C-alpha positions in Angstrom: 125.4 12.0 -78.8 127.9 13.0 -75.9 129.5 16.3 -74.6 132.3 16.1 -72.4 132.1 18.9 -69.5 135.7 18.9 -67.7 135.5 21.2 -64.8 138.4 23.4 -64.9 138.6 24.9 -61.4 138.4 28.9 -60.9 139.7 29.3 -64.4 137.4 31.2 -67.0 137.4 29.4 -70.9 139.6 32.6 -72.0 142.4 31.9 -69.4 142.4 28.0 -70.2 142.7 28.5 -73.8 144.9 31.4 -73.9 146.9 30.6 -70.7 146.8 34.2 -69.6 144.2 35.9 -67.0 142.2 38.7 -67.8 143.0 42.1 -66.7 140.1 43.6 -64.3 142.0 46.3 -62.7 139.4 48.6 -64.3 136.4 47.4 -62.2 135.5 48.3 -58.7 133.2 47.9 -56.1 129.8 48.7 -56.4 128.6 51.3 -53.6 132.6 52.0 -52.4 133.3 55.0 -51.1 135.1 58.1 -53.6 137.0 60.6 -53.9 137.1 62.7 -57.3 138.9 65.1 -58.2 136.7 68.7 -58.7 138.5 70.9 -61.8 139.6 74.4 -61.4 136.9 75.9 -63.1 134.3 74.2 -61.0 135.9 76.1 -57.8 137.5 78.6 -55.9 140.6 78.6 -54.9 140.3 78.0 -51.1 137.3 75.4 -52.0 138.6 71.8 -51.7 140.2 69.9 -54.8 138.4 66.7 -54.4 134.4 65.6 -53.2 133.2 62.8 -51.7 130.9 60.1 -53.4 129.6 56.5 -54.0 130.5 54.6 -57.3 127.4 53.5 -59.1 129.2 52.6 -62.5 130.6 53.7 -65.3 130.6 56.1 -68.2 128.9 55.0 -71.4 130.8 57.9 -73.7 134.2 57.9 -72.3 136.7 56.3 -69.6 135.4 57.8 -66.9 133.1 56.9 -63.3 129.7 57.9 -62.6 129.6 59.2 -58.8 126.7 59.5 -56.8 127.2 62.9 -54.5 125.1 63.1 -51.7 125.3 65.9 -50.6 124.1 67.9 -53.7 121.8 64.6 -54.7 123.1 64.5 -58.5 125.2 62.0 -60.3 128.6 63.2 -61.6 130.8 61.9 -64.6 135.0 62.0 -63.7 138.0 60.7 -64.2 140.3 61.1 -61.8 138.8 59.4 -58.7 140.2 57.4 -55.8 138.5 54.5 -54.2 138.2 52.6 -51.1 137.7 49.4 -51.6 139.6 47.9 -48.6 136.5 49.5 -46.7 133.7 47.7 -49.0 135.6 44.8 -48.3 135.6 45.6 -44.3 132.1 46.0 -44.7 131.2 42.6 -46.6 133.1 41.0 -43.5 131.2 42.4 -41.1 127.2 41.7 -43.0 128.6 37.9 -43.1 129.7 38.0 -39.6 126.3 39.2 -38.5 124.6 36.7 -40.9 125.9 33.7 -38.8 124.2 33.3 -35.3 125.2 34.0 -32.0 126.2 31.8 -29.1 123.0 32.2 -27.5 121.2 31.5 -30.7 123.1 28.1 -31.1 122.2 27.2 -27.5 118.5 27.7 -27.6 118.3 26.1 -31.6 120.0 22.9 -29.6 117.6 23.2 -26.6 114.6 23.2 -28.9 115.9 20.2 -31.0 116.6 18.1 -27.7 113.3 19.0 -25.9 111.5 18.0 -29.5 113.5 14.5 -29.4 112.5 13.7 -25.6 108.7 14.7 -26.5 109.0 12.4 -29.8 110.2 9.5 -27.6 108.0 9.9 -24.5 105.0 10.7 -25.7 102.8 13.9 -26.1 101.2 12.8 -22.3 104.8 14.0 -20.7 104.6 17.1 -18.4 107.7 19.3 -17.8 108.4 21.1 -14.9 110.6 24.1 -14.6 113.9 22.9 -12.8 114.3 19.3 -14.4 113.9 21.0 -17.9 117.8 21.2 -18.1 120.8 20.7 -16.3 122.5 23.9 -17.6 122.7 27.1 -15.3 120.1 30.0 -15.6 122.1 32.0 -18.1 123.2 29.0 -20.1 118.9 29.0 -20.2 118.5 32.1 -21.3 116.2 32.7 -18.4 115.8 31.8 -14.8 114.0 28.6 -14.2 110.7 30.3 -12.6 110.2 31.9 -15.9 111.0 28.8 -18.1 108.7 26.9 -16.2 105.8 29.3 -16.4 106.2 30.1 -19.8 106.7 26.5 -21.1 103.1 25.5 -18.4 99.9 25.3 -20.6 102.1 27.2 -23.7 100.9 26.5 -27.1 104.9 26.7 -27.7 105.9 23.5 -26.7 102.2 22.0 -27.9 102.2 18.3 -29.9 101.1 19.7 -33.3 103.0 23.4 -33.4 106.0 22.7 -31.7 108.2 22.6 -34.1 107.2 25.3 -36.1 107.0 27.7 -33.5 110.2 27.5 -31.9 111.7 27.7 -35.0 109.6 31.2 -36.0 110.4 32.6 -32.2 114.5 32.0 -33.0 114.6 33.2 -36.8 112.7 36.8 -35.2 115.2 36.8 -32.6 117.8 36.4 -35.0 116.3 38.8 -37.1 115.9 41.2 -34.7 119.6 41.3 -33.5 120.8 41.4 -36.9 118.7 44.4 -37.7 120.4 46.4 -34.8 123.4 45.4 -35.4 123.3 46.3 -39.1 121.7 49.8 -38.4 124.5 50.4 -35.6 127.1 50.0 -38.6 125.2 52.1 -40.5 124.3 54.8 -38.7 128.8 54.5 -37.7 129.3 55.1 -41.4 126.6 57.4 -42.0 128.8 59.6 -39.6 131.9 58.9 -40.7 131.1 59.8 -44.5 129.2 63.1 -43.5 132.0 64.0 -41.1 134.7 66.4 -42.8 137.2 64.7 -45.2 140.6 63.6 -43.6 138.7 63.4 -40.0 139.2 59.7 -38.4 137.2 58.4 -36.1 138.5 57.4 -32.7 137.4 54.1 -31.6 137.4 54.7 -28.3 134.3 55.8 -26.0 133.7 59.4 -25.4 133.9 60.6 -22.1 130.8 62.0 -19.9 131.7 65.3 -20.3 132.3 65.5 -23.6 128.8 63.8 -24.4 127.2 66.3 -22.2 128.7 68.4 -23.9 127.4 67.5 -27.2 124.2 66.5 -26.1 123.4 70.2 -25.0 124.8 71.7 -28.5 122.3 69.8 -30.1 119.8 70.9 -28.5 119.8 74.3 -29.0 118.8 75.3 -32.7 121.2 76.6 -35.7 121.4 80.5 -35.5 119.6 82.4 -38.3 121.7 83.3 -41.1 121.1 85.9 -44.2 120.9 83.8 -47.0 122.0 85.8 -50.3 119.5 84.8 -53.3 121.9 83.0 -56.2 120.7 84.5 -59.4 122.5 85.5 -63.1 123.0 88.8 -63.3 120.5 90.5 -65.6 122.2 90.9 -68.7 122.6 87.2 -69.3 119.2 86.7 -68.4 117.3 88.5 -71.3 119.7 86.7 -73.3 119.1 83.4 -72.1 115.0 84.1 -72.9 116.5 85.5 -76.3 117.4 81.5 -77.6 114.5 80.2 -75.7 111.8 82.5 -77.7 113.9 81.9 -80.6 113.6 77.8 -80.4 110.1 78.3 -79.5 109.0 80.3 -82.0 110.9 79.9 -85.6 109.2 77.5 -87.3 110.9 74.5 -89.4 108.6 73.8 -92.4 106.5 75.7 -94.3 103.3 74.1 -93.5 104.3 75.5 -89.6 104.5 78.7 -90.6 101.7 79.1 -92.9 99.6 78.5 -89.5 100.6 81.6 -88.3 99.9 85.5 -89.7 103.2 87.1 -89.0 105.3 84.3 -91.1 102.3 84.6 -93.6 103.0 88.2 -93.9 106.9 87.6 -94.0 106.4 85.5 -96.9 104.1 87.6 -98.8 107.0 90.4 -98.3 109.7 88.1 -99.4 107.3 87.3 -102.4 106.5 90.7 -103.1 109.8 91.9 -103.2 111.0 89.1 -105.5 108.4 89.9 -107.9 109.3 93.5 -108.1 113.1 92.9 -108.8 111.4 90.8 -111.9 114.3 87.8 -110.6 112.1 85.1 -112.6 109.9 84.4 -115.3 107.8 81.4 -115.6 108.4 79.3 -118.0 107.3 75.2 -119.0 109.7 72.2 -117.8 112.1 71.6 -120.6 113.2 68.0 -120.9 117.0 67.4 -119.9 117.4 70.6 -118.0 117.9 70.2 -114.3 115.7 71.7 -112.0 117.0 73.5 -108.6 115.1 72.9 -105.6 114.0 75.4 -103.1 113.3 76.1 -99.4 112.1 78.4 -97.1 114.0 80.0 -94.1 112.8 81.3 -90.7 114.4 83.5 -88.3 113.7 85.7 -86.2 116.6 88.9 -85.8 117.0 90.5 -82.6 118.6 93.6 -81.7 121.3 94.4 -79.3 118.8 95.0 -76.7 117.2 91.5 -77.3 114.4 93.4 -78.5 112.6 91.7 -81.8 113.4 93.9 -84.8 111.4 91.7 -87.5 110.5 88.1 -88.2 112.5 87.4 -91.6 111.9 85.1 -94.5 114.2 84.0 -96.9 113.3 82.1 -100.1 116.4 80.1 -100.9 118.0 77.5 -103.8 119.4 74.4 -102.9 122.7 75.5 -104.5 124.4 71.9 -103.6 122.4 70.8 -106.8 124.3 72.9 -109.6 127.0 71.4 -111.6 130.4 73.4 -111.8 130.9 74.7 -115.2 126.8 74.3 -116.2 125.2 76.1 -113.7 128.1 78.6 -112.6 131.7 79.3 -113.4 133.1 82.1 -110.5 131.6 82.5 -106.9 134.2 84.1 -105.0 133.5 87.6 -103.6 135.5 89.6 -101.0 133.5 91.1 -97.7 135.0 93.7 -95.4 138.1 93.0 -93.2 137.3 93.6 -89.4 140.4 96.3 -89.4 138.7 98.4 -91.9 135.6 98.6 -89.4 137.7 99.3 -86.3 139.8 102.1 -87.9 136.5 103.7 -89.4 135.1 103.6 -85.6 138.8 105.4 -84.6 138.6 107.8 -87.6 134.7 108.8 -86.5 135.9 109.4 -82.9 138.8 111.4 -84.0 137.0 113.5 -86.3 133.9 113.8 -84.4 131.7 112.4 -86.7 128.4 110.1 -86.3 128.5 106.3 -87.9 125.3 105.4 -90.0 124.4 102.2 -91.0 122.1 101.3 -94.1 120.5 97.6 -94.7 119.8 96.7 -98.5 116.5 94.5 -98.6 116.8 91.2 -100.3 120.4 92.3 -102.0 121.1 88.9 -103.8 118.0 89.4 -106.2 119.8 92.8 -107.7 122.8 90.6 -109.0 122.5 89.6 -112.6 123.3 86.0 -113.8 124.3 84.7 -117.2 123.7 81.2 -117.1 120.5 79.4 -117.6 119.1 78.5 -114.0 115.8 76.8 -113.3 114.1 76.7 -110.1 110.9 75.3 -108.7 107.5 77.6 -107.9 107.5 78.4 -104.4 105.0 76.7 -102.4 101.8 78.7 -101.8 102.6 81.2 -104.3 102.3 78.6 -107.4 100.9 80.4 -110.9 97.5 79.6 -111.1 96.8 77.3 -114.5 100.8 76.8 -114.9 101.7 75.0 -111.1 103.5 72.4 -113.4 105.8 75.1 -114.5 109.1 76.1 -113.3 111.3 79.2 -112.9 114.2 80.7 -115.1 116.4 83.0 -113.6 116.8 86.5 -114.9 118.8 87.7 -111.4 120.6 85.7 -108.8 119.0 84.2 -105.8 120.0 83.4 -102.0 121.2 80.3 -101.9 122.8 80.0 -105.5 126.8 79.4 -105.8 127.3 82.7 -108.1 124.9 84.8 -105.8 127.1 86.5 -103.8 129.6 87.4 -106.4 126.8 88.8 -108.7 125.7 91.2 -106.3 129.2 92.3 -105.5 129.9 92.9 -108.7 126.3 95.0 -109.4 127.2 97.1 -106.2 130.7 97.5 -106.9 130.0 98.9 -110.4 127.2 101.5 -109.0 129.5 103.0 -106.4 132.4 103.4 -108.7 129.9 104.9 -111.0 128.8 107.5 -108.4 132.5 108.6 -108.3 133.3 106.5 -105.3 137.5 105.0 -105.4 138.6 102.0 -104.0 140.8 100.8 -101.5 143.6 99.2 -102.5 144.2 97.2 -98.8 140.2 96.4 -98.8 138.2 96.1 -102.0 134.9 96.7 -99.9 135.9 99.9 -98.6 135.2 103.2 -100.7 135.6 106.9 -100.3 135.1 110.0 -102.1 136.1 113.8 -101.5 134.1 116.4 -102.6 135.6 120.0 -101.9 137.6 118.3 -99.1 134.8 117.3 -97.4 135.5 113.0 -97.1 133.1 110.3 -96.8 133.8 106.8 -96.1 131.8 103.8 -97.1 132.3 100.3 -96.1 130.1 97.3 -97.7 130.2 94.0 -95.6 127.7 92.2 -98.0 124.4 94.0 -97.6 125.2 95.9 -94.8 126.5 99.9 -95.6 128.4 102.1 -92.9 129.2 105.4 -93.7 131.0 108.2 -91.9 131.8 111.7 -92.6 130.2 114.9 -93.0 126.2 114.2 -92.3 125.7 117.0 -95.4 127.3 114.5 -97.8 125.5 111.0 -95.5 122.4 112.5 -96.6 122.9 113.2 -100.0 124.5 110.2 -100.7 121.7 107.9 -99.0 119.3 109.5 -101.0 121.0 107.9 -104.5 121.3 104.6 -102.8 117.6 104.5 -102.0 116.7 105.7 -105.2 118.9 103.0 -106.8 118.4 99.8 -104.5 115.6 99.0 -101.8 117.0 99.9 -98.7 116.5 100.3 -95.1 117.8 103.3 -93.1 118.7 102.5 -89.9 120.3 105.3 -88.7 122.9 105.4 -85.9 124.9 102.2 -85.9 123.9 100.5 -82.5 124.6 96.5 -83.2 127.2 95.6 -86.1 129.1 92.0 -86.8 128.6 91.1 -82.9 129.8 95.2 -81.9 127.4 96.8 -79.6 128.1 100.6 -80.3 126.7 103.3 -77.8 127.7 106.7 -79.4 127.6 110.2 -77.2 129.0 113.4 -78.1 132.7 112.8 -77.9 133.3 109.5 -77.4 131.8 106.1 -78.2 131.4 103.2 -76.2 131.5 99.4 -77.7 131.2 95.8 -76.6 130.6 92.7 -77.1 128.2 91.0 -74.4 126.0 89.0 -76.7 128.7 87.8 -78.8 130.2 86.4 -75.1 127.4 85.0 -74.1 126.8 82.7 -77.3 130.5 82.0 -77.2 129.7 80.7 -73.6 126.5 78.9 -74.9 128.0 77.2 -77.7 130.7 75.8 -75.3 128.0 75.0 -72.4 130.0 77.3 -70.0 127.6 79.5 -68.4 127.9 78.0 -65.0 131.7 78.9 -64.5 132.7 81.3 -62.2 133.4 84.8 -63.6 136.6 86.5 -62.9 136.9 90.8 -62.2 139.9 90.9 -64.6 141.5 88.3 -67.3 145.0 88.6 -65.8 146.0 86.9 -62.7 145.5 89.4 -59.8 148.8 88.6 -57.9 150.8 89.5 -61.3 154.3 91.0 -60.1 155.7 93.1 -62.5 159.4 92.7 -63.8 162.3 95.2 -63.4 163.0 97.3 -66.6 165.4 95.9 -68.7 167.8 98.1 -71.2 166.3 96.3 -74.1 165.1 98.8 -76.9 161.5 99.3 -76.9 159.1 98.1 -79.2 156.3 100.1 -81.6 153.0 99.2 -79.6 150.6 100.0 -83.1 152.2 96.9 -84.6 150.2 94.8 -82.2 147.1 96.7 -82.5 
């Protein structure tokens, strides 16, 4: 079998086949100098808009360039980049020039070859004298006659058995040293130019004597000691960063991991006891043809607004995605309180001089009744002895079920209206009652209750709610739905510091430069017009 190979010259197979040259405009010289644009978020107004670096490759995730910044000792990925490839071309040409031997090296090589030839023809017994070695001038021979004579007489360089290798090694060593010195000079010039300020052009002229002396005196004087400000994040951010780290380290991901820690074992026991107290299920034998919903243990460390650990919370939840609509559940919708309602009751409390109280319903969803036939597996670690193969038939709702939120809302709504509360038409989760011209307002957000009104009525209805459901009296509201509240006599303070830090962490913007005000500082007010004024309350 014969294969015919046709030379195409300076042409790729693709170009020979299609007749079109490849577009290599996106390729750049590795190691060339670059100037990359710095985004506005990473610099201030007076800082430079570009940064000098070295091209080291391409990004594997996008059409961006990887640049090494020597001053910061790190690699960045940016899109807006300008390349100085002309300098790289000049650099390669200079290195090629350095690889070529200089005229003195060529002369020494020719002299060595002529001497080797004469010695080979005349024999090993010939002796050479200094003046008769070459007819050239001393400068062409690279030394004085005396020096040549003294170095050649009795020297092992002219020995018959080592003359060729010795002379070749000496010439190669001189060429290598000469090349290294010139390459070092080029590197020093390039290093000085790289670290010089951007836009400064180095002149090829030699500096005058007085300037050299001045620069020498200036460099000999040490730099003055300057005060260094310690750069560290504000203290209000440090606690939140520690909180995120502690959460990642302390929350177990499996039952086996949680069972090895005492705090999580106690939390699971508390959750199981709450389920048994509410009579959520009954253990029955597994029926054929009935689907069984699987479960999962969820672990969460709850923190307060001041970053302190509030509690270790465990939830036994059902995997509702395995339920079948029309068989395991029907309706699932349950309303929640609007944020405008929460803002309104805060405003009313400030206006009336009331305190805002908060209560939390423990295992709220376990209080809702379900009427569908739903089976779930027994929880790990709490199987009934002798009935390990049995399943649980649910009497009440369980976290994770599709109909659980609706079942809980129907239960709490029925109870509050039975106590005499009226439901607002604007918000189905806002309830109010008036007793002897003393109002009481209650807002329900899933399992959290926010109450304002007269203190006497608040304490009375707190006792009634605790008698019906297992409640936790938090007292005055401090943290609710990302809103931090500080209640003092005559005024409230509201903040969302933790919520803002969480948003910055989610979008990886912790290192952005902060601003003292969200508006531009040099904004100029326009002259008042004759147009009709609008009602500002419409935009609140």
